[in-house]
C-alpha positions as CSV (number, residue, x, y, z in Angstrom):
1,M,-93.3,210.9,-146.6
2,T,-95.7,208.8,-145.1
3,S,-99.7,210.0,-145.2
4,Y,-101.6,210.6,-141.7
5,T,-104.2,207.9,-142.2
6,E,-101.7,205.4,-143.8
7,G,-101.8,203.1,-140.7
8,F,-104.9,203.0,-140.2
9,D,-106.7,202.1,-143.6
10,N,-108.2,205.9,-144.4
11,F,-109.9,205.4,-140.7
12,S,-109.2,207.0,-137.5
13,V,-111.0,207.5,-134.2
14,T,-110.6,211.7,-134.6
15,L,-111.5,211.2,-138.2
16,F,-114.9,208.6,-137.0
17,F,-115.8,211.5,-134.3
18,E,-115.1,214.4,-136.8
19,N,-117.7,212.9,-138.9
20,Y,-119.9,211.4,-137.0
21,G,-120.0,213.3,-133.7
22,W,-122.9,215.2,-134.0
23,I,-124.8,212.3,-134.9
24,L,-123.3,210.3,-131.8
25,L,-124.4,212.6,-129.5
26,G,-127.9,212.8,-130.6
27,A,-128.3,209.6,-130.5
28,F,-126.8,209.6,-126.8
29,I,-129.2,212.2,-126.1
30,L,-132.1,210.5,-127.4
31,F,-131.3,207.4,-125.7
32,Y,-131.4,208.9,-122.5
33,C,-134.4,210.8,-123.0
34,L,-136.2,207.4,-123.8
35,Y,-134.5,205.5,-121.1
36,N,-136.0,208.1,-118.3
37,K,-139.6,207.4,-119.9
38,L,-139.6,204.2,-120.3
39,A,-137.5,203.1,-117.4
40,P,-140.4,202.8,-114.9
41,K,-142.8,201.2,-117.2
42,I,-140.4,198.3,-118.2
43,S,-139.3,197.8,-114.0
44,K,-143.3,198.0,-113.4
45,Y,-143.8,195.2,-116.1
46,F,-141.3,192.8,-114.7
47,Q,-142.7,193.7,-111.2
48,Q,-146.2,192.7,-112.0
49,R,-144.9,189.7,-114.4
50,E,-143.1,188.2,-111.3
51,E,-146.4,188.9,-109.3
52,R,-148.4,186.7,-111.6
53,N,-145.8,184.0,-111.7
54,Y,-145.6,183.9,-107.8
55,A,-149.2,184.1,-107.5
56,A,-149.4,181.2,-110.0
57,K,-147.0,179.3,-108.2
58,Y,-148.6,179.6,-104.6
59,H,-152.4,178.9,-106.4
60,K,-151.5,175.6,-107.0
61,D,-149.7,174.5,-103.9
62,V,-151.8,175.5,-100.6
63,D,-148.8,174.1,-98.0
64,V,-146.1,176.3,-99.5
65,I,-148.7,179.2,-98.4
66,F,-149.2,178.2,-95.5
67,D,-145.5,177.6,-94.4
68,R,-145.1,181.1,-95.7
69,L,-147.5,182.7,-93.9
70,T,-146.3,180.9,-90.8
71,K,-142.8,181.9,-91.0
72,Q,-144.3,185.7,-91.7
73,Q,-146.0,185.5,-88.4
74,I,-142.8,184.0,-86.6
75,L,-140.9,187.1,-87.8
76,V,-143.4,189.5,-86.8
77,E,-143.6,188.2,-83.3
78,K,-139.8,188.5,-83.4
79,L,-139.9,191.9,-84.2
80,Q,-142.8,192.9,-81.7
81,E,-140.6,191.1,-79.4
82,K,-137.8,193.2,-80.2
83,Y,-139.7,196.3,-79.7
84,N,-141.8,195.9,-76.9
85,K,-137.8,195.1,-75.3
86,E,-136.4,198.7,-76.8
87,A,-139.7,200.2,-75.5
88,E,-139.3,199.1,-71.9
89,E,-135.4,200.1,-71.8
90,Y,-136.5,203.4,-73.1
91,K,-139.2,203.9,-70.6
92,K,-136.5,202.6,-67.6
93,K,-134.0,205.1,-69.0
94,L,-136.8,208.3,-69.0
95,E,-138.2,207.2,-65.1
96,E,-134.2,207.3,-64.5
97,R,-133.5,210.8,-65.9
98,E,-137.2,212.1,-64.1
99,R,-135.8,210.7,-60.8
100,K,-132.5,212.3,-61.3
101,K,-134.3,215.6,-62.0
102,R,-136.4,215.5,-59.4
103,E,-133.7,214.6,-56.8
104,E,-132.2,217.8,-57.9
105,F,-135.2,220.1,-57.5
106,L,-135.4,218.5,-54.1
107,E,-131.7,219.2,-53.3
108,K,-132.1,222.8,-54.7
109,Q,-135.5,223.3,-52.6
110,N,-133.9,222.2,-49.4
111,L,-130.8,224.7,-49.7
112,I,-133.2,227.7,-50.7
113,C,-135.7,227.0,-47.4
114,G,-132.4,226.5,-45.4
115,G,-131.6,229.9,-45.8
116,Q,-128.3,229.0,-48.5
117,K,-127.8,231.0,-51.3
118,L,-129.1,229.5,-54.7
119,G,-126.5,227.7,-56.6
120,S,-123.6,228.4,-54.0
121,S,-121.6,225.3,-53.3
122,S,-119.7,225.9,-50.5
123,G,-121.7,226.5,-46.8
124,S,-119.4,229.5,-45.8
125,G,-121.4,232.5,-46.1
126,T,-118.3,235.2,-45.5
127,N,-118.5,238.4,-47.6
128,K,-115.5,238.7,-49.4
129,S,-115.1,241.8,-51.0
130,F,-113.3,241.9,-54.8
131,K,-110.3,244.5,-54.2
132,P,-109.5,244.4,-50.3
133,E,-106.8,247.2,-51.1
134,Y,-109.3,249.3,-52.7
135,N,-111.2,252.3,-50.6
136,P,-113.1,255.0,-52.0
137,L,-112.4,257.3,-49.3
138,M,-108.4,257.5,-49.9
139,G,-108.8,259.6,-52.9
140,S,-106.5,257.0,-55.2
141,G,-109.3,256.7,-57.8
142,G,-108.7,255.2,-61.1
143,T,-109.7,258.3,-63.4
144,N,-108.7,261.5,-63.4
145,Y,-110.9,264.9,-64.7
146,R,-110.9,265.5,-68.1
147,P,-112.8,268.8,-69.5
148,Q,-115.1,268.9,-72.6
149,R,-114.2,269.6,-76.0
150,K,-114.6,273.1,-77.1
151,T,-117.1,273.0,-80.0
152,P,-119.6,275.6,-81.0
153,C,-122.5,273.3,-81.4
154,S,-123.7,271.3,-78.9
155,G,-123.3,267.4,-79.3
156,G,-120.1,267.3,-80.7
157,G,-120.4,268.7,-84.2
158,C,-121.9,271.1,-86.4
159,G,-122.5,268.8,-89.4
160,K,-120.5,270.7,-91.8
């Protein structure tokens, strides 16, 4: 008969987690909390260090600063041109919409002033009845007389 831990030299993964599971869980939670507290400070430190190195590099060489500023100015001019172009296109689009609205409004006004009904698409002013075979004087109505229910209380119920 072989023992349970014979192949692992008295060590197995499950045995490890049985013995040290709570310690590992606590260490993981502690590490997570410390990481959340210290991560912004560490990133801020590295950013400041990078800015100091950047400033030291450009402080020594003035030509590098000048080249950087000219490139930045060119980029700003390109972005401004792009913005102006998009603004002009948007303005044209708005003017086109306003022109179409004005034309539709004038068209409706001409129809109203011309004696035509608002919203009518056809010019014919014939009055069509919905049911040409219906004549109310012929007596062939759709309803019959129904007497009221006989209840001792008015209003339909006694509230019992």
